[in-house]
N, CA, C and O atoms as a GROMACS GRO file, in nm:
protein
  256
    1MET      N    1   0.092  -0.123   0.042
    1MET     CA    2   0.026  -0.024   0.046
    1MET      C    3   0.117   0.120  -0.024
    1MET      O    4   0.078   0.174  -0.128
    2SER      N    5   0.232   0.165   0.045
    2SER     CA    6   0.312   0.215   0.016
    2SER      C    7   0.331   0.311  -0.015
    2SER      O    8   0.328   0.431   0.012
    3ARG      N    9   0.386   0.143  -0.172
    3ARG     CA   10   0.476   0.159  -0.262
    3ARG      C   11   0.350   0.282  -0.338
    3ARG      O   12   0.387   0.382  -0.400
    4LEU      N   13   0.207   0.247  -0.317
    4LEU     CA   14   0.144   0.333  -0.349
    4LEU      C   15   0.079   0.475  -0.376
    4LEU      O   16   0.032   0.563  -0.447
    5VAL      N   17   0.119   0.417  -0.252
    5VAL     CA   18   0.124   0.564  -0.206
    5VAL      C   19   0.261   0.670  -0.308
    5VAL      O   20   0.249   0.763  -0.388
    6PHE      N   21   0.363   0.607  -0.259
    6PHE     CA   22   0.472   0.703  -0.309
    6PHE      C   23   0.479   0.736  -0.389
    6PHE      O   24   0.505   0.849  -0.430
    7GLY      N   25   0.439   0.565  -0.479
    7GLY     CA   26   0.449   0.625  -0.596
    7GLY      C   27   0.264   0.681  -0.742
    7GLY      O   28   0.222   0.709  -0.854
    8LEU      N   29   0.249   0.666  -0.656
    8LEU     CA   30   0.100   0.815  -0.713
    8LEU      C   31   0.159   0.968  -0.657
    8LEU      O   32   0.132   1.078  -0.703
    9VAL      N   33   0.255   0.934  -0.533
    9VAL     CA   34   0.307   1.110  -0.496
    9VAL      C   35   0.400   1.205  -0.559
    9VAL      O   36   0.394   1.328  -0.562
   10GLY      N   37   0.562   1.057  -0.650
   10GLY     CA   38   0.611   1.007  -0.730
   10GLY      C   39   0.591   1.142  -0.795
   10GLY      O   40   0.643   1.253  -0.799
   11LEU      N   41   0.467   1.056  -0.855
   11LEU     CA   42   0.432   1.064  -1.007
   11LEU      C   43   0.338   1.256  -0.947
   11LEU      O   44   0.390   1.308  -0.848
   12ALA      N   45   0.288   1.288  -0.974
   12ALA     CA   46   0.253   1.423  -0.878
   12ALA      C   47   0.343   1.509  -0.914
   12ALA      O   48   0.353   1.580  -1.014
   13LEU      N   49   0.429   1.493  -0.793
   13LEU     CA   50   0.626   1.570  -0.859
   13LEU      C   51   0.592   1.570  -0.907
   13LEU      O   52   0.497   1.648  -0.905
   14THR      N   53   0.617   1.466  -1.053
   14THR     CA   54   0.719   1.535  -1.152
   14THR      C   55   0.608   1.546  -1.188
   14THR      O   56   0.565   1.473  -1.099
   15ALA      N   57   0.481   1.587  -1.266
   15ALA     CA   58   0.387   1.619  -1.339
   15ALA      C   59   0.384   1.680  -1.416
   15ALA      O   60   0.366   1.673  -1.538
   16ALA      N   61   0.423   1.823  -1.276
   16ALA     CA   62   0.453   1.964  -1.281
   16ALA      C   63   0.605   2.013  -1.371
   16ALA      O   64   0.628   2.132  -1.393
   17CYS      N   65   0.723   1.873  -1.427
   17CYS     CA   66   0.819   1.918  -1.439
   17CYS      C   67   0.817   2.022  -1.578
   17CYS      O   68   0.709   2.029  -1.638
   18GLY      N   69   0.903   2.083  -1.618
   18GLY     CA   70   0.927   2.043  -1.799
   18GLY      C   71   0.880   2.182  -1.827
   18GLY      O   72   0.853   2.257  -1.733
   19VAL      N   73   0.872   2.209  -1.921
   19VAL     CA   74   0.954   2.368  -2.026
   19VAL      C   75   0.735   2.389  -1.968
   19VAL      O   76   0.636   2.318  -1.950
   20LYS      N   77   0.783   2.552  -1.964
   20LYS     CA   78   0.633   2.617  -1.984
   20LYS      C   79   0.610   2.661  -2.098
   20LYS      O   80   0.696   2.671  -2.185
   21GLY      N   81   0.420   2.710  -2.122
   21GLY     CA   82   0.485   2.832  -2.207
   21GLY      C   83   0.461   2.723  -2.305
   21GLY      O   84   0.414   2.613  -2.275
   22ASP      N   85   0.517   2.781  -2.496
   22ASP     CA   86   0.487   2.739  -2.584
   22ASP      C   87   0.620   2.705  -2.596
   22ASP      O   88   0.710   2.770  -2.542
   23LEU      N   89   0.639   2.609  -2.661
   23LEU     CA   90   0.755   2.542  -2.706
   23LEU      C   91   0.821   2.583  -2.859
   23LEU      O   92   0.771   2.545  -2.965
   24GLU      N   93   0.964   2.684  -2.845
   24GLU     CA   94   0.964   2.746  -3.036
   24GLU      C   95   1.031   2.629  -3.080
   24GLU      O   96   1.097   2.547  -3.017
   25ARG      N   97   1.002   2.637  -3.201
   25ARG     CA   98   0.967   2.574  -3.327
   25ARG      C   99   1.126   2.557  -3.362
   25ARG      O  100   1.207   2.650  -3.368
   26PRO      N  101   1.152   2.431  -3.382
   26PRO     CA  102   1.292   2.468  -3.499
   26PRO      C  103   1.371   2.494  -3.656
   26PRO      O  104   1.336   2.454  -3.767
   27ASP      N  105   1.504   2.588  -3.608
   27ASP     CA  106   1.432   2.585  -3.717
   27ASP      C  107   1.478   2.542  -3.799
   27ASP      O  108   1.595   2.509  -3.779
   28PRO      N  109   1.409   2.512  -3.967
   28PRO     CA  110   1.377   2.425  -4.110
   28PRO      C  111   1.544   2.374  -4.103
   28PRO      O  112   1.632   2.443  -4.052
   29LEU      N  113   1.566   2.232  -4.169
   29LEU     CA  114   1.684   2.181  -4.221
   29LEU      C  115   1.779   2.264  -4.319
   29LEU      O  116   1.885   2.327  -4.319
   30TRP      N  117   1.596   2.196  -4.463
   30TRP     CA  118   1.649   2.251  -4.527
   30TRP      C  119   1.552   2.407  -4.638
   30TRP      O  120   1.466   2.477  -4.584
   31ASN      N  121   1.587   2.422  -4.753
   31ASN     CA  122   1.504   2.578  -4.778
   31ASN      C  123   1.517   2.652  -4.673
   31ASN      O  124   1.403   2.695  -4.656
   32SER      N  125   1.605   2.708  -4.565
   32SER     CA  126   1.524   2.670  -4.438
   32SER      C  127   1.468   2.918  -4.407
   32SER      O  128   1.432   2.964  -4.299
   33GLU      N  129   1.486   3.010  -4.552
   33GLU     CA  130   1.498   3.101  -4.624
   33GLU      C  131   1.296   3.122  -4.618
   33GLU      O  132   1.235   3.191  -4.537
   34ASP      N  133   1.247   3.051  -4.711
   34ASP     CA  134   1.221   2.973  -4.773
   34ASP      C  135   1.094   2.985  -4.708
   34ASP      O  136   0.996   3.059  -4.704
   35ALA      N  137   1.152   2.853  -4.646
   35ALA     CA  138   1.009   2.801  -4.490
   35ALA      C  139   1.007   2.945  -4.415
   35ALA      O  140   0.932   3.038  -4.444
   36ILE      N  141   1.081   2.944  -4.337
   36ILE     CA  142   1.045   3.111  -4.257
   36ILE      C  143   0.981   3.212  -4.365
   36ILE      O  144   0.937   3.315  -4.314
   37ARG      N  145   0.972   3.205  -4.467
   37ARG     CA  146   0.883   3.387  -4.558
   37ARG      C  147   0.746   3.266  -4.489
   37ARG      O  148   0.697   3.259  -4.376
   38ARG      N  149   0.728   3.207  -4.584
   38ARG     CA  150   0.580   3.091  -4.581
   38ARG      C  151   0.547   3.062  -4.435
   38ARG      O  152   0.427   3.080  -4.411
   39GLU      N  153   0.642   3.012  -4.299
   39GLU     CA  154   0.548   3.090  -4.171
   39GLU      C  155   0.518   3.191  -4.181
   39GLU      O  156   0.410   3.207  -4.124
   40CYS      N  157   0.574   3.324  -4.248
   40CYS     CA  158   0.624   3.446  -4.139
   40CYS      C  159   0.471   3.483  -4.223
   40CYS      O  160   0.370   3.528  -4.169
   41GLN      N  161   0.488   3.447  -4.376
   41GLN     CA  162   0.354   3.498  -4.471
   41GLN      C  163   0.160   3.415  -4.397
   41GLN      O  164   0.074   3.487  -4.348
   42ARG      N  165   0.150   3.304  -4.409
   42ARG     CA  166   0.113   3.195  -4.312
   42ARG      C  167   0.032   3.232  -4.184
   42ARG      O  168  -0.063   3.190  -4.118
   43GLN      N  169   0.144   3.358  -4.183
   43GLN     CA  170   0.082   3.403  -4.009
   43GLN      C  171   0.027   3.503  -3.983
   43GLN      O  172  -0.065   3.515  -3.901
   44LEU      N  173   0.116   3.650  -4.101
   44LEU     CA  174   0.014   3.670  -4.161
   44LEU      C  175  -0.058   3.716  -4.194
   44LEU      O  176  -0.085   3.835  -4.215
   45GLU      N  177  -0.121   3.594  -4.210
   45GLU     CA  178  -0.269   3.657  -4.290
   45GLU      C  179  -0.355   3.561  -4.253
   45GLU      O  180  -0.440   3.517  -4.330
   46ASN      N  181  -0.339   3.521  -4.132
   46ASN     CA  182  -0.412   3.501  -4.040
   46ASN      C  183  -0.422   3.516  -3.904
   46ASN      O  184  -0.461   3.460  -3.802
   47ASN      N  185  -0.368   3.619  -3.947
   47ASN     CA  186  -0.388   3.673  -3.790
   47ASN      C  187  -0.295   3.667  -3.677
   47ASN      O  188  -0.314   3.747  -3.585
   48GLU      N  189  -0.151   3.546  -3.670
   48GLU     CA  190  -0.129   3.475  -3.603
   48GLU      C  191  -0.091   3.566  -3.474
   48GLU      O  192  -0.098   3.686  -3.498
   49ASP      N  193  -0.053   3.534  -3.346
   49ASP     CA  194   0.161   3.631  -3.355
   49ASP      C  195   0.269   3.541  -3.425
   49ASP      O  196   0.284   3.428  -3.472
   50LEU      N  197   0.335   3.664  -3.402
   50LEU     CA  198   0.405   3.670  -3.571
   50LEU      C  199   0.529   3.543  -3.431
   50LEU      O  200   0.536   3.496  -3.317
   51ASP      N  201   0.577   3.549  -3.525
   51ASP     CA  202   0.781   3.416  -3.410
   51ASP      C  203   0.876   3.526  -3.471
   51ASP      O  204   0.892   3.579  -3.581
   52PRO      N  205   0.927   3.532  -3.351
   52PRO     CA  206   1.034   3.701  -3.350
   52PRO      C  207   1.131   3.663  -3.483
   52PRO      O  208   1.181   3.754  -3.549
   53ARG      N  209   1.150   3.537  -3.512
   53ARG     CA  210   1.275   3.506  -3.654
   53ARG      C  211   1.169   3.621  -3.776
   53ARG      O  212   1.216   3.671  -3.878
   54CYS      N  213   1.033   3.638  -3.733
   54CYS     CA  214   0.956   3.662  -3.859
   54CYS      C  215   1.011   3.873  -3.884
   54CYS      O  216   0.987   3.930  -3.990
   55ALA      N  217   1.073   3.939  -3.778
   55ALA     CA  218   1.146   4.063  -3.774
   55ALA      C  219   1.244   4.118  -3.838
   55ALA      O  220   1.290   4.231  -3.854
   56GLN      N  221   1.269   3.988  -3.879
   56GLN     CA  222   1.374   4.038  -4.025
   56GLN      C  223   1.325   4.062  -4.144
   56GLN      O  224   1.400   4.080  -4.240
   57TYR      N  225   1.164   4.064  -4.157
   57TYR     CA  226   1.147   4.036  -4.260
   57TYR      C  227   1.027   4.167  -4.319
   57TYR      O  228   0.985   4.207  -4.427
   58GLN      N  229   1.003   4.209  -4.121
   58GLN     CA  230   0.954   4.308  -4.162
   58GLN      C  231   1.041   4.398  -4.132
   58GLN      O  232   0.979   4.493  -4.083
   59THR      N  233   1.173   4.422  -4.137
   59THR     CA  234   1.190   4.479  -4.177
   59THR      C  235   1.331   4.606  -4.229
   59THR      O  236   1.379   4.719  -4.225
   60GLY      N  237   1.334   4.450  -4.280
   60GLY     CA  238   1.400   4.465  -4.412
   60GLY      C  239   1.514   4.390  -4.354
   60GLY      O  240   1.564   4.305  -4.428
   61ALA      N  241   1.582   4.413  -4.193
   61ALA     CA  242   1.715   4.394  -4.232
   61ALA      C  243   1.787   4.176  -4.208
   61ALA      O  244   1.757   4.062  -4.172
   62GLN      N  245   1.904   4.277  -4.270
   62GLN     CA  246   1.901   4.093  -4.351
   62GLN      C  247   1.980   4.120  -4.157
   62GLN      O  248   1.987   4.213  -4.076
   63PRO      N  249   2.040   3.922  -4.169
   63PRO     CA  250   1.991   3.829  -4.089
   63PRO      C  251   2.171   3.821  -4.069
   63PRO      O  252   2.217   3.771  -4.171
   64SER      N  253   2.281   3.855  -3.972
   64SER     CA  254   2.446   3.875  -3.991
   64SER      C  255   2.488   3.683  -3.967
   64SER      O  256   2.605   3.644  -3.973
   0.00000   0.00000   0.00000
């Protein structure tokens, strides 16, 4: 009985572990510039929150 209680307590304690909030999407491995541009365009068309990588296309700044 005590093993069951300890197991449930352990599961409850570890259930809260992890990354809070949204996970960032990694950059694509191939054609990353084209894929980022398409994703930024899709987000603009759907009035979604823009990915931070979209800032370079809005301001015209070039990546360094």
